C-alpha positions as CSV (number, residue, x, y, z in Angstrom):
1,X,62.9,111.0,104.8
2,X,60.0,108.5,104.8
3,X,60.3,105.9,102.0
4,X,57.2,104.3,101.3
5,X,57.3,100.4,100.9
6,X,54.9,98.1,99.0
7,X,52.0,96.7,100.7
8,X,53.1,93.1,99.6
9,X,55.6,93.4,102.7
10,X,52.8,93.5,105.1
11,X,50.9,91.0,103.3
12,X,53.7,88.8,103.8
13,X,54.5,89.7,107.2
14,X,50.8,88.7,108.3
15,X,50.9,85.3,106.8
16,X,51.7,82.8,109.2
17,X,52.0,79.6,106.8
18,X,54.1,81.9,104.4
19,X,56.5,83.0,107.4
20,X,56.9,79.4,108.4
21,X,57.7,78.1,105.0
22,X,60.3,80.7,104.4
23,X,62.2,80.6,107.8
24,X,62.2,76.9,107.6
25,X,63.6,76.3,104.0
26,X,66.1,79.3,104.5
27,X,67.1,77.6,107.8
28,X,67.7,74.3,106.4
29,X,70.1,75.9,103.6
30,X,71.8,77.8,106.1
31,X,72.4,74.9,108.6
32,X,73.7,72.8,105.4
33,X,76.0,75.7,104.3
34,X,77.3,75.9,107.8
35,X,78.2,72.0,107.9
36,X,79.6,72.1,104.2
37,X,82.0,75.0,105.0
38,X,83.3,74.0,108.5
39,X,87.0,73.7,109.1
40,X,86.8,69.8,109.3
41,X,85.3,69.5,105.9
42,X,86.6,72.5,103.9
43,X,89.8,73.8,105.7
44,X,90.5,76.3,103.0
45,X,87.0,77.6,102.6
46,X,88.5,81.2,103.5
47,X,91.3,81.1,100.8
48,X,88.9,79.7,98.5
49,X,86.7,83.0,98.8
50,X,89.6,85.4,98.5
51,X,91.0,83.6,95.5
52,X,87.5,83.9,93.8
53,X,87.3,87.3,94.6
54,X,90.6,88.0,92.9
55,X,89.8,86.2,89.9
56,X,86.2,87.8,89.5
57,X,87.9,91.2,89.9
58,X,90.6,90.6,87.5
59,X,88.0,89.4,85.0
60,X,85.6,92.3,85.4
61,X,88.4,94.8,84.9
62,X,89.6,93.0,81.7
63,X,86.2,92.0,80.4
64,X,86.7,93.4,76.8
65,X,89.8,91.3,76.7
66,X,87.9,88.0,77.9
67,X,84.9,88.8,75.7
68,X,87.2,88.7,72.4
69,X,88.9,85.7,73.5
70,X,85.5,83.5,74.1
71,X,84.1,84.8,71.1
72,X,87.2,83.2,69.1
73,X,87.1,80.1,70.9
74,X,83.4,79.4,70.4
75,X,83.6,79.9,66.7
76,X,86.6,77.6,66.6
77,X,84.3,75.0,68.1
78,X,81.6,75.5,65.5
79,X,79.3,77.7,67.5
80,X,78.6,81.5,67.2
81,X,78.7,84.3,69.8
82,X,75.6,86.8,69.7
83,X,76.0,90.0,71.5
84,X,72.7,91.5,72.8
85,X,72.3,94.8,74.4
86,X,68.9,94.1,76.0
87,X,65.7,91.9,76.6
88,X,64.3,93.0,73.1
89,X,67.5,91.9,71.3
90,X,67.7,88.7,73.0
91,X,63.7,88.2,72.0
92,X,64.4,89.2,68.4
93,X,67.5,86.7,67.8
94,X,65.5,83.8,69.4
95,X,62.3,84.6,67.5
96,X,64.2,85.2,64.2
97,X,65.8,81.9,64.5
98,X,62.9,79.9,65.4
99,X,61.3,81.4,62.6
100,X,64.1,80.6,60.2
101,X,64.2,76.8,61.5
102,X,60.4,76.5,61.8
103,X,60.4,75.7,65.8
104,X,57.4,76.2,67.6
105,X,58.5,74.2,71.1
106,X,61.4,75.4,73.2
107,X,62.6,73.7,76.5
108,X,64.3,75.6,79.2
109,X,66.8,74.8,82.0
110,X,66.8,77.0,85.4
111,X,68.1,80.5,84.4
112,X,68.1,83.9,86.3
113,X,69.3,85.8,83.4
114,X,66.0,84.6,81.1
115,X,63.7,85.5,84.1
116,X,65.6,89.1,84.2
117,X,64.5,89.7,80.2
118,X,61.2,88.2,80.7
119,X,62.0,85.6,77.6
120,X,59.3,83.2,78.4
121,X,56.4,86.1,78.1
122,X,58.1,87.6,74.9
123,X,58.4,84.0,73.2
124,X,54.5,83.2,74.1
125,X,53.5,86.5,72.9
126,X,54.7,85.6,69.4
127,X,52.7,82.1,70.1
128,X,55.9,80.1,70.8
129,X,55.6,77.4,73.6
130,X,58.3,77.9,76.2
131,X,58.4,75.0,78.9
132,X,60.2,75.5,82.0
133,X,62.2,71.9,82.7
134,X,63.5,72.7,86.3
135,X,60.9,71.2,88.8
136,X,60.6,74.3,90.9
137,X,60.5,76.7,87.7
138,X,57.8,74.4,86.0
139,X,55.5,74.4,88.9
140,X,56.0,78.3,89.2
141,X,55.3,78.3,85.4
142,X,52.0,76.3,85.8
143,X,51.1,78.4,88.6
144,X,52.1,81.7,86.9
145,X,54.5,82.8,89.9
146,X,57.7,84.7,89.7
147,X,60.7,82.7,91.4
148,X,60.9,83.2,94.9
149,X,64.6,82.8,95.6
150,X,67.8,82.4,93.4
151,X,68.1,79.0,94.3
152,X,65.0,77.6,95.3
153,X,62.4,79.4,93.2
154,X,59.3,77.5,94.8
155,X,60.4,77.9,98.4
156,X,57.3,79.7,99.3
157,X,54.9,76.4,98.1
158,X,54.2,73.6,100.3
159,X,53.8,70.0,98.8
160,X,49.9,70.8,99.4
161,X,49.9,73.9,96.9
162,X,52.1,71.9,94.3
163,X,49.4,68.9,94.6
164,X,46.5,71.7,93.9
165,X,48.6,73.0,91.0
166,X,49.3,69.8,89.4
167,X,45.8,68.5,89.8
168,X,44.5,71.8,87.8
169,X,47.0,71.9,85.1
170,X,48.1,68.5,84.5
171,X,44.6,66.9,84.7
172,X,45.8,64.7,87.3
173,X,44.4,63.2,90.9
174,X,45.6,65.5,93.8
175,X,48.8,64.2,95.1
176,X,50.8,65.4,98.1
177,X,53.6,62.8,98.2
178,X,56.6,64.8,96.7
179,X,58.0,61.7,95.1
180,X,55.0,61.2,93.4
181,X,54.5,64.6,92.4
182,X,58.0,64.6,90.9
183,X,57.3,61.6,88.9
184,X,54.0,63.4,87.4
185,X,56.3,66.2,86.5
186,X,58.6,64.0,84.9
187,X,56.2,62.0,82.7
188,X,54.6,65.3,81.3
189,X,58.4,66.8,80.8
190,X,59.8,63.8,78.9
191,X,57.2,64.3,76.4
192,X,58.6,68.1,75.8
193,X,62.1,67.2,75.7
194,X,61.4,64.3,72.9
195,X,59.2,67.1,70.8
196,X,61.5,70.3,71.5
197,X,62.7,72.2,68.6
198,X,65.2,74.5,70.7
199,X,66.7,74.0,74.3
200,X,67.5,77.4,75.9
201,X,69.9,77.1,79.1
202,X,71.7,80.0,81.3
203,X,75.4,79.6,82.3
204,X,77.0,79.4,85.7
205,X,80.1,80.3,84.1
206,X,81.6,80.9,80.8
207,X,85.4,79.8,80.5
208,X,87.1,82.2,78.1
209,X,89.9,80.4,76.8
210,X,87.9,77.2,75.8
211,X,84.4,78.9,75.2
212,X,83.0,76.1,77.2
213,X,79.4,77.1,78.9
214,X,79.4,75.5,82.5
215,X,76.2,74.7,83.7
216,X,75.6,73.4,87.3
217,X,72.4,71.7,88.5
218,X,71.0,68.7,90.6
219,X,68.3,67.4,88.3
220,X,69.6,66.6,85.1
221,X,67.1,68.8,83.1
222,X,69.7,71.0,81.9
223,X,71.8,68.0,80.0
224,X,68.5,67.1,78.2
225,X,67.7,70.8,77.4
226,X,71.2,71.2,75.8
227,X,71.7,67.9,74.0
228,X,68.1,66.6,72.8
229,X,66.7,69.3,70.8
230,X,68.8,70.2,67.6
231,X,69.4,73.6,68.6
232,X,71.0,74.7,72.0
233,X,70.9,78.4,72.9
234,X,73.0,79.3,76.0
235,X,72.0,83.0,77.2
236,X,74.6,84.4,79.7
237,X,75.1,88.0,81.4
238,X,78.8,89.3,80.3
239,X,79.8,89.3,83.8
240,X,79.6,85.2,83.6
241,X,83.3,84.9,82.3
242,X,86.0,83.3,83.9
243,X,89.5,83.3,82.1
244,X,90.6,79.6,82.5
245,X,89.2,76.1,83.5
246,X,91.7,75.9,86.2
247,X,89.8,79.1,87.9
248,X,86.7,77.2,87.6
249,X,87.8,74.8,90.3
250,X,87.8,77.5,92.8
251,X,84.2,78.4,91.9
252,X,82.7,75.0,91.8
253,X,83.8,74.1,95.4
254,X,82.3,77.6,96.7
255,X,78.9,77.6,94.8
256,X,77.3,74.2,95.5
257,X,78.4,74.9,99.5
258,X,77.0,78.3,99.5
259,X,73.8,77.4,97.6
260,X,72.9,74.3,98.9
261,X,75.2,73.1,101.6
262,X,76.8,70.3,98.9
263,X,80.3,69.6,98.2
264,X,79.4,69.5,94.5
265,X,76.3,69.4,92.8
266,X,74.9,66.2,90.9
267,X,75.8,67.5,87.4
268,X,78.3,69.6,86.3
269,X,78.0,70.3,82.5
270,X,80.9,71.6,80.0
271,X,79.0,72.5,76.9
272,X,81.3,73.6,73.9
273,X,79.6,74.0,70.5
274,X,77.5,71.8,68.3
275,X,77.9,67.7,67.9
276,X,80.7,67.1,66.1
277,X,81.6,64.2,63.5
278,X,81.6,60.5,65.5
279,X,79.4,62.2,68.2
280,X,76.3,60.3,69.0
281,X,74.1,63.2,70.6
282,X,74.1,66.9,71.2
283,X,72.7,70.0,69.0
284,X,73.5,70.5,65.4
285,X,73.6,74.3,66.2
286,X,75.4,76.1,69.4
287,X,74.6,79.7,70.1
288,X,76.0,81.6,73.1
289,X,74.2,84.9,73.8
290,X,76.1,87.2,75.7
291,X,73.7,90.0,77.4
292,X,74.7,93.4,78.3
293,X,71.1,94.7,79.6
294,X,72.6,97.6,81.9
295,X,75.9,95.5,82.8
296,X,78.4,97.9,81.1
297,X,76.8,100.7,83.5
298,X,77.8,98.9,86.5
299,X,81.3,98.3,85.0
300,X,81.7,102.2,84.6
301,X,81.3,102.5,88.5
302,X,84.6,101.7,90.2
303,X,82.8,101.9,93.5
304,X,80.1,99.2,92.9
305,X,81.2,97.0,90.1
306,X,82.0,94.3,92.4
307,X,78.1,93.8,92.3
308,X,79.0,91.7,89.2
309,X,80.9,89.3,91.0
310,X,77.9,87.6,92.0
311,X,77.5,83.9,91.2
312,X,73.9,83.6,92.1
313,X,74.6,81.1,94.9
314,X,71.5,82.6,97.2
315,X,73.5,82.5,100.3
316,X,72.9,85.9,101.2
317,X,69.1,85.8,100.9
318,X,69.3,82.8,103.5
319,X,71.2,84.4,106.1
320,X,69.5,88.1,105.6
321,X,67.0,88.9,108.4
322,X,65.1,91.0,106.1
323,X,64.4,88.5,103.2
324,X,63.7,86.1,105.7
325,X,61.0,88.0,106.9
326,X,59.5,89.7,103.9
327,X,60.1,87.0,101.3
328,X,61.2,87.2,97.6
329,X,58.0,88.4,96.0
330,X,58.3,91.8,98.0
331,X,61.1,92.7,95.9
332,X,60.4,94.7,92.6
333,X,62.4,92.7,90.4
334,X,63.6,89.1,89.7
335,X,66.8,89.6,91.9
336,X,65.7,89.3,95.5
337,X,67.4,89.7,99.0
338,X,70.5,91.5,99.8
339,X,72.2,90.9,96.2
340,X,68.8,92.1,94.8
341,X,68.7,95.5,97.2
342,X,72.3,96.3,95.3
343,X,71.4,94.9,91.8
344,X,68.0,96.2,91.2
345,X,68.6,99.9,91.9
346,X,71.6,99.9,89.6
347,X,70.0,98.3,86.6
348,X,66.4,100.2,87.0
349,X,67.6,103.6,88.7
350,X,67.4,104.5,92.6
351,X,64.5,106.2,92.0
352,X,62.3,103.5,90.6
353,X,62.2,101.6,94.2
354,X,63.7,103.9,96.4
355,X,62.9,101.9,99.6
356,X,64.8,99.0,98.5
357,X,68.6,100.0,99.6
358,X,66.7,100.7,103.0
359,X,65.4,97.2,103.5
360,X,68.3,96.2,105.3
361,X,69.6,96.2,108.8
362,X,73.3,96.5,107.9
363,X,74.3,93.6,110.0
364,X,76.5,92.2,107.6
365,X,75.5,88.8,107.5
366,X,75.4,89.2,103.6
367,X,79.0,90.1,103.2
368,X,80.0,87.4,105.7
369,X,78.6,84.4,103.8
370,X,79.4,85.8,100.3
371,X,81.5,83.3,98.7
372,X,83.0,86.0,96.3
373,X,83.5,88.7,99.2
374,X,81.1,91.4,97.7
375,X,80.8,94.2,100.1
376,X,76.9,94.2,99.9
377,X,76.5,96.6,103.0
378,X,79.0,99.6,101.6
379,X,76.9,99.3,98.4
380,X,73.9,99.6,100.0
381,X,75.3,102.8,102.0
382,X,76.3,104.3,98.9
383,X,73.0,103.6,97.1
384,X,71.0,105.1,100.0
385,X,73.2,108.2,99.7
386,X,72.4,108.2,96.1
387,X,68.4,107.8,96.9
388,X,68.7,110.8,99.3
389,X,70.3,112.9,96.6
390,X,67.7,112.1,94.0
391,X,65.1,112.8,96.5
392,X,66.6,116.0,97.6
393,X,66.9,117.2,93.9
394,X,63.1,116.0,93.1
395,X,61.7,117.7,96.0
396,X,63.9,119.7,98.4
397,X,62.5,119.7,102.3
398,X,63.4,123.0,103.6
399,X,62.0,122.0,107.0
400,X,64.2,118.8,107.3
401,X,67.5,121.1,106.1
402,X,66.6,123.9,108.5
403,X,66.7,121.2,111.3
404,X,70.0,119.7,110.5
405,X,71.3,123.0,110.3
406,X,70.2,124.0,113.5
407,X,71.5,120.5,114.9
408,X,74.9,121.2,113.3
409,X,75.3,124.6,114.9
410,X,74.1,123.5,118.3
411,X,76.7,120.6,118.3
412,X,79.3,123.1,117.6
413,X,78.6,125.4,120.4
414,X,79.3,123.1,123.8
415,X,77.1,125.5,126.0
416,X,74.3,125.5,124.1
417,X,74.2,121.6,123.8
418,X,74.5,121.5,127.5
419,X,71.6,123.7,127.9
420,X,69.6,121.6,125.5
421,X,70.7,118.3,127.5
422,X,69.6,119.9,130.6
423,X,66.0,120.9,129.2
424,X,65.5,117.5,127.7
425,X,66.4,115.8,131.1
426,X,63.9,118.3,132.8
427,X,61.1,116.6,130.5
428,X,62.6,113.5,129.8
429,X,59.4,111.3,130.6
430,X,57.4,113.4,128.0
431,X,59.9,113.5,125.3
432,X,58.8,110.0,123.6
433,X,55.1,111.2,123.4
434,X,56.0,114.8,122.5
435,X,58.1,113.4,119.4
436,X,55.7,110.8,118.3
437,X,53.2,113.8,117.6
438,X,56.2,115.6,115.7
439,X,58.1,116.0,112.5
440,X,60.1,112.6,113.4
441,X,56.9,110.4,113.8
442,X,57.3,108.8,110.6
443,X,60.9,107.4,111.9
444,X,59.6,106.7,115.1
445,X,56.9,104.5,113.4
446,X,59.7,101.9,112.6
447,X,61.8,102.3,115.5
448,X,62.2,102.6,119.6
449,X,63.3,105.6,121.1
450,X,65.0,104.8,124.3
451,X,63.9,106.5,127.3
452,X,65.9,109.9,128.1
453,X,67.8,109.6,131.4
454,X,66.7,112.0,134.3
455,X,70.3,113.5,134.2
456,X,72.9,114.5,131.8
457,X,76.2,113.0,131.3
458,X,78.0,116.1,132.8
459,X,75.6,116.0,135.9
460,X,76.5,112.4,136.4
461,X,80.1,113.2,135.9
462,X,80.1,116.1,138.4
463,X,78.6,114.0,140.7
464,X,81.0,111.0,140.5
465,X,83.7,113.5,140.7
466,X,82.4,114.7,143.9
467,X,82.4,111.2,145.4
468,X,85.8,110.5,144.5
469,X,84.7,107.6,142.5
470,X,87.0,106.7,139.4
C-alpha cells in the first residue's frame, strides 16, 4: 500500500549543509550519552531504567489517585490546580487571568507542552506578548521556526544563521562568535524578565505527594521565569506526575544522561506554590495547569499507554537513522523522531499523516536507548496495522486482496509453490525488470530486490544429496 510522504523530506535529504548539521549535533549527543552511561561512570544504569519503567507504569495505571493527591498538596501550599481538556481551555485560562491582572507581557521557559498547544500564537492573537527565554527557543521565535529537536530546538541552525537572525531582529551588528551572541540575547531578555507580568514554565516532573513542580535546565532562565514575575503558571501534561520525591532521584539520574550526556543538569528547581511569609523572592500567585489534550485517550489503550511514560529526553531522536536523515521539521507535529512517530498518530489519528508509523527501520535503537524502556518498535507495528486497516476501510483495493489470497493459496500447496519456483528460476535475470513495471513498482521504488537464484532450493538440495555432501 503506497503511503505518500511530505515533500519536506526530499528537500531535507538534498540539503547537504542541513544534513551535516543534523548528523554532527546528534552524533555529539550520542557520544556524550555513551560516556555518561558507561559501566565505569554509572554501573547501575540498567537498574535505573527498570525502576523508572516500573514507577511510570504504576503512576499511569493509578493516575486518577495521584491527580487527587497533587491537587490537595498544591492547595495546601497556597497554589491552585487548573484542569484543562485541550489547548483552547489553557489559552482561555491564561487570557482570563491576564485580563483580570492587567498583564501584557509574559516570559516563558522551554516547554514542549506549550509548543504542543500553540500557546504563543494563541496569546499573540489576543495582543499579549509572550517571549521565549531559552536561548534556542528565543532564536526560533525570532526566526518564526518550530523546534527541530526536543532538547536542542535550534539544532538545524548554524552560528552564521543565528548571526543573521539577531542582526535582523535585535538591530545589532552581525556577530558570529557564539559567546557574544549569547551575551546579546541575555541583554535583550533581561529587560523582558524585569518587566514581565506573568511567567510560564513547563514541568519535567510533578511530585504528587508534595505538589512540587520540578524544572530541569542548563541556562537558569526557568528560575527567573518562575520567580521574577508576580504570577507563575506551570503547564504540564497529566502524565508528568510521579508519586514521591524519592522516585525523582531515579529520573534525574536518567534524564540528563539520556538528553545531553551530563551526570546532572546545571539547575534543578523544585517549585511549590507562591512566595510565603519571610521569603524574599518568588511569585505572589501560583497555578499548576494539568493538561489532558488527548492523553486520556492514550490512557485507555492498555497496549499503547506506555507512550505516556516518555520523559522527553530526545535520546531516541539522536539514535534514529530516520530522524538523522529527514530532520525534525519533516514530522507533522511538535514531537519528532521515534517518540513523535508513536505520539502524533495517537493524538491526531492514524489517518492524519498515515506515513508516519512507516518512517522507521524498526532497528530497535530507540527502544534500546529509551531511559524508561518504552517499546517503540512494537507500538509502531501496532500503528502500522491501524493505518492499513483504516486505509482498507476507506478504499478497499480488490486487486491487492486478490493477490494476497492467491499467494496464501499457493503457499498452502507445495506442488504449486514448487512449480512457481521453477518458473521464476527459469526467467530469474528478467524478474526485477518485470516487477518494476508491475503492480509492486511503488514498493520497489524504496527497496532493492535481490537477484533471484538460477536454481531453486529443492534443485540445490537434490544436487547436494546426489554428491553425498552433508
